[in-house]
C-alpha positions in Angstrom: 7.2 2.8 -3.4 8.9 2.4 0.0 7.3 -0.1 2.4 6.7 1.6 5.8 8.4 -0.8 8.1 11.4 -1.5 5.8 12.6 2.1 6.3 15.0 3.4 8.9 14.4 6.8 10.5 17.0 8.3 8.2 15.3 6.9 5.2 12.0 8.2 6.4 13.6 11.7 6.8 14.7 11.5 3.2 11.0 11.4 2.1 10.5 14.7 3.9 13.2 17.1 2.7 10.8 20.0 2.6 9.5 19.5 6.1 10.7 20.6 9.5 12.8 17.9 11.3 10.1 17.2 13.9 7.8 15.9 11.1 10.0 12.9 10.8 9.5 12.2 14.5 5.8 12.6 14.2 5.5 10.2 11.3 7.9 7.7 13.0 5.8 7.8 16.2 2.6 7.4 14.3 3.9 4.3 12.5 5.9 2.6 15.2 4.3 3.7 18.5 0.6 4.3 17.5 0.5 1.8 14.7 -1.6 4.0 12.4 -1.6 4.9 8.7 -0.5 8.4 7.6 -4.1 9.3 6.9 -4.9 8.9 10.6 -2.0 11.1 11.7 -4.1 14.1 12.5 -1.0 16.0 13.9 0.2 16.3 10.3 -1.0 18.8 7.6 -3.7 17.3 5.4 -1.6 17.6 2.2 1.3 15.7 3.9 -1.1 13.0 5.2 -2.4 12.5 1.7 1.0 12.3 0.1 2.4 9.9 2.7 -0.7 7.7 2.5 0.2 7.1 -1.1 4.0 6.9 -0.7 4.3 4.7 2.4 2.9 1.4 1.2 1.8 -1.1 3.9 3.2 -4.6 3.5 0.0 -6.3 4.7 -3.5 -6.0 3.4 -6.2 -7.6 5.6 -7.8 -10.4 3.6 -9.9 -11.6 6.6 -9.9 -11.8 10.3 -11.6 -14.2 12.7 -12.2 -13.9 16.4 -12.7 -16.9 18.8 -16.0 -17.3 20.5 -14.6 -16.1 23.8 -13.0 -13.0 22.1 -9.5 -13.8 23.4 -8.0 -14.9 20.1 -7.9 -13.0 16.8 -6.4 -14.5 13.7 -5.6 -12.4 10.6 -5.1 -13.7 7.1 -2.9 -11.1 5.3 -2.4 -10.6 1.6 1.1 -9.6 0.5 1.9 -7.4 -2.4 2.6 -10.4 -4.7 -0.7 -12.0 -3.7 0.7 -14.6 -1.3 -1.0 -14.9 2.1 0.3 -15.4 5.6 -1.3 -15.6 9.1 -0.9 -13.8 12.4 -2.5 -14.7 15.7 -3.1 -12.4 18.6 -3.8 -13.9 22.1 -5.3 -11.7 24.8 -4.8 -12.2 28.5 -6.2 -10.1 31.4 -3.3 -7.6 31.5 -1.2 -8.4 28.4 -1.2 -9.9 25.0 1.0 -12.2 22.9 1.4 -12.2 19.1 2.4 -15.2 17.1 4.0 -14.1 13.8 4.9 -15.7 10.5 8.5 -15.6 9.1 7.9 -17.3 5.7 5.0 -17.7 3.3 4.7 -21.4 3.5 7.3 -23.7 4.9 9.8 -26.2 3.4 10.2 -28.3 6.6 7.3 -30.6 5.7 6.5 -31.6 9.3 3.8 -34.2 8.9 1.1 -32.7 11.1 1.6 -29.1 10.3 -0.9 -27.3 8.0 1.8 -24.9 6.8 4.2 -27.7 5.9 1.5 -29.5 4.0 1.1 -26.5 1.7 4.8 -26.2 0.8 7.1 -23.2 0.6 6.4 -20.0 -1.3 9.0 -17.5 -0.3 10.8 -15.7 2.6 9.1 -12.8 4.3 10.9 -9.4 4.3 11.8 -7.6 7.5 8.9 -5.2 7.0 6.4 -8.0 6.4 7.4 -9.6 9.7 7.6 -6.3 11.7 4.2 -5.0 10.5 2.5 -8.1 11.9 3.7 -7.0 15.4 2.8 -3.4 14.9 -0.7 -4.3 13.7 -1.2 -6.7 16.6 0.0 -4.2 19.2 -2.5 -1.6 18.0 -5.3 -4.2 18.1 -4.3 -5.3 21.7 -4.7 -1.9 23.2 -5.3 -1.0 26.1 -3.4 -4.3 26.9 0.3 -4.2 26.7 1.9 -6.4 24.0 4.1 -8.4 26.3 5.4 -11.2 24.1 6.3 -11.9 20.5 6.7 -15.5 19.4 7.9 -16.6 16.0 5.7 -19.7 15.9 3.5 -18.9 12.9 4.0 -19.9 9.3 7.5 -20.8 8.3 10.8 -21.8 9.9 12.4 -18.6 11.4 16.0 -19.9 11.3 15.6 -20.8 7.6 15.0 -17.0 7.0 17.8 -16.0 9.4 18.9 -12.7 8.1 15.5 -11.1 7.9 14.2 -12.8 11.0 17.1 -11.4 13.1 16.8 -7.9 11.5 13.1 -8.0 12.5 14.0 -9.1 16.0 16.4 -6.1 16.3 13.7 -3.7 15.1 11.1 -5.1 17.4 13.6 -4.8 20.3 14.9 -1.3 19.5 12.0 0.5 17.7 9.0 -1.2 19.5 10.8 -1.4 22.9 9.9 -5.0 23.4 12.6 -6.7 25.5 14.6 -9.5 23.8 13.7 -11.6 26.8 10.1 -11.4 25.7 10.8 -12.5 22.1 10.9 -16.3 21.3 12.2 -17.9 18.2 10.9 -21.4 17.5 12.7 -23.9 15.3 12.2 -27.5 14.3 16.0 -28.0 14.6 17.9 -25.9 12.1 21.3 -26.5 13.8 23.4 -23.9 12.0 20.8 -21.3 12.9 20.8 -22.3 16.6 24.6 -22.0 16.7 24.5 -18.7 15.0 21.8 -17.5 17.4 24.2 -18.3 20.3 26.6 -15.7 19.0 24.1 -12.8 18.8 24.0 -10.0 21.4 20.3 -10.1 22.2 19.2 -12.9 24.6 16.1 -14.1 22.9 14.3 -17.2 24.0 14.7 -20.4 22.0 12.0 -23.0 21.6 12.7 -26.3 19.8 9.7 -28.0 18.2 10.8 -31.5 19.2 7.7 -33.8 19.0 9.7 -37.0 19.3 12.7 -38.0 21.4 14.1 -40.9 19.3 15.4 -40.6 15.8 13.3 -43.4 14.3 10.1 -41.6 15.1 11.3 -38.0 14.7 12.6 -38.8 11.2 8.9 -39.5 10.2 7.3 -36.5 12.0 10.1 -33.9 11.4 12.0 -34.8 8.2 14.8 -32.3 9.0 15.8 -34.8 11.7 17.4 -36.9 9.0 19.9 -34.1 8.4 20.3 -33.0 12.1 19.6 -36.0 14.3 18.8 -35.6 17.9 22.4 -36.0 19.2 23.5 -33.1 16.9 20.4 -31.0 17.8 20.9 -31.5 21.6 24.6 -30.5 21.2 23.5 -27.2 19.5 20.9 -26.6 22.3 23.7 -27.1 24.9 25.9 -24.6 23.1 23.0 -22.1 23.1 22.3 -22.6 26.8 26.0 -22.2 27.7 26.2 -19.0 25.7 23.0 -17.3 26.8 21.9 -18.9 30.1 18.3 -18.6 29.0 15.8 -21.3 29.7 15.3 -23.6 26.8 11.8 -24.9 25.8 10.8 -28.0 24.0 7.5 -28.0 22.1 5.7 -31.3 22.0 2.5 -31.7 20.0 0.7 -34.7 21.4 -0.6 -37.1 18.7 -2.8 -39.9 19.8 -1.0 -43.2 19.6 2.1 -41.7 18.1 4.1 -39.8 20.7 2.1 -39.9 23.9 3.2 -43.1 25.6 5.2 -43.6 28.8 8.1 -44.6 26.6 7.9 -41.2 24.8 7.7 -39.4 28.1 10.8 -41.2 29.5 12.8 -40.5 26.3 11.8 -36.9 26.4 12.9 -36.6 30.0 16.3 -38.0 29.1 16.8 -35.1 26.7 15.2 -32.4 28.8 16.7 -32.9 32.2 20.4 -32.4 31.3 19.5 -29.1 29.6 17.0 -28.0 32.3 14.5 -27.6 29.4 10.9 -26.6 30.0 8.4 -28.8 28.1 5.3 -27.3 26.6 2.8 -30.1 26.0 0.5 -29.1 23.2 -2.7 -31.0 22.3 -2.5 -31.3 18.5 -4.8 -29.0 16.6 -6.5 -31.0 13.8 -5.5 -30.2 10.2 -7.1 -31.1 6.9 -4.0 -32.8 5.5 -3.1 -35.0 8.5 -5.1 -38.1 9.5 -3.8 -38.2 13.1 -5.7 -36.6 15.9 -4.8 -35.0 19.1 -4.4 -37.0 22.3 -7.6 -36.9 24.4 -7.6 -34.6 27.5 -7.0 -37.5 30.0 -4.0 -38.7 27.9 -2.5 -35.1 27.8 -2.7 -34.9 31.6 -1.2 -38.3 32.0 1.7 -37.4 29.7 2.4 -34.2 31.7 2.3 -36.2 34.9 4.8 -38.8 33.6 7.2 -36.0 32.8 6.7 -34.3 36.2 7.3 -37.6 38.0 10.7 -37.7 36.2 11.6 -34.2 37.4 10.8 -32.4 34.1 9.2 -28.9 34.3 6.2 -29.4 32.1 3.0 -27.5 31.4 0.1 -28.0 29.1 -0.5 -25.2 26.7 -4.1 -24.4 26.4 -5.5 -24.6 22.8 -6.5 -21.1 21.7 -8.8 -20.4 18.8 -9.5 -23.9 17.7 -13.0 -22.7 16.5 -11.2 -20.2 14.1 -8.5 -22.7 12.9 -5.8 -20.7 14.7 -3.0 -23.2 14.3 -0.5 -21.8 11.9 -1.3 -22.3 8.2 -4.9 -23.5 8.6 -6.5 -20.5 6.9 -4.1 -20.6 4.0 -4.6 -24.3 3.7 -8.4 -23.9 3.8 -8.2 -21.4 1.0 -5.9 -23.6 -1.1 -8.3 -26.5 -0.7 -11.3 -24.3 -1.7 -9.4 -23.0 -4.7 -8.4 -26.5 -5.8 -11.9 -27.9 -5.3 -13.4 -25.0 -7.3 -11.0 -25.8 -10.2 -12.1 -29.4 -10.2 -15.8 -28.6 -10.5 -16.7 -29.2 -14.2 -18.4 -26.4 -16.2 
């Protein structure tokens, strides 16, 4: 069975050889613009709706959804065709919305504090599995405009480069979301950054840095042992020169680990030559990591130390902590529950 968002318009037309040409446009608009299933496309004949409902298989089945207490954050747990599960987070603002999508089921990067990394890697997501997350979120966000797509969910986007980039192209062309409103986040996959610099679409690049000296980053982000900071910063410079887009550094503040004046000074030394913006993120707690987020006063102090050194830094507000909205937390919770259930004696 064809997966709806794996198909081109021409492939969709091939499913409708007995229909007028405009039917393809109707189905395409229903899928991509309205974000509805064929059964909801009331502009189609009933028999055709029923046939397409069976033939056009969705990539995602909703396993659960959670909404934050303030109603501004929704998190989905999706089940894929092979039973694996991924997460998507929708964040609502007064006049727009942002969706955070997953690019892999699990992650092989093994960052110490990350719930997804703690669970290991399952497989790459397909183009359709990535794109459908955006389509579903856009429909949910209405009447707000889906203004931004960020690849900051489960997985390392640049370790699934071909499918991630194909999804970016589809989001840009078929969902009419500007590349300047699409952000790819990486923990430092240098070959991917260099390749991204050669692409035509000027997407935004965010580097999950979290430490500005190799000794510490080796522990927090194991990939740093392969691509140390000097190599990573060189690749970032290449991207900046090629695209002229502002670079972002993501910094999850961990109490007593990377939140000292020394850490701020070292981060400033990396950020200033590149004109990088720093997103300071209070760490979301995860079940598999003993560290805790820096208290609010320490977060403000860290931002101020950066600002005093001339770095453009903002504190990203935690969204959806009450629904475990950090990437991988729902899947990790399910795995823990499953493991615990297996350990209970009969």
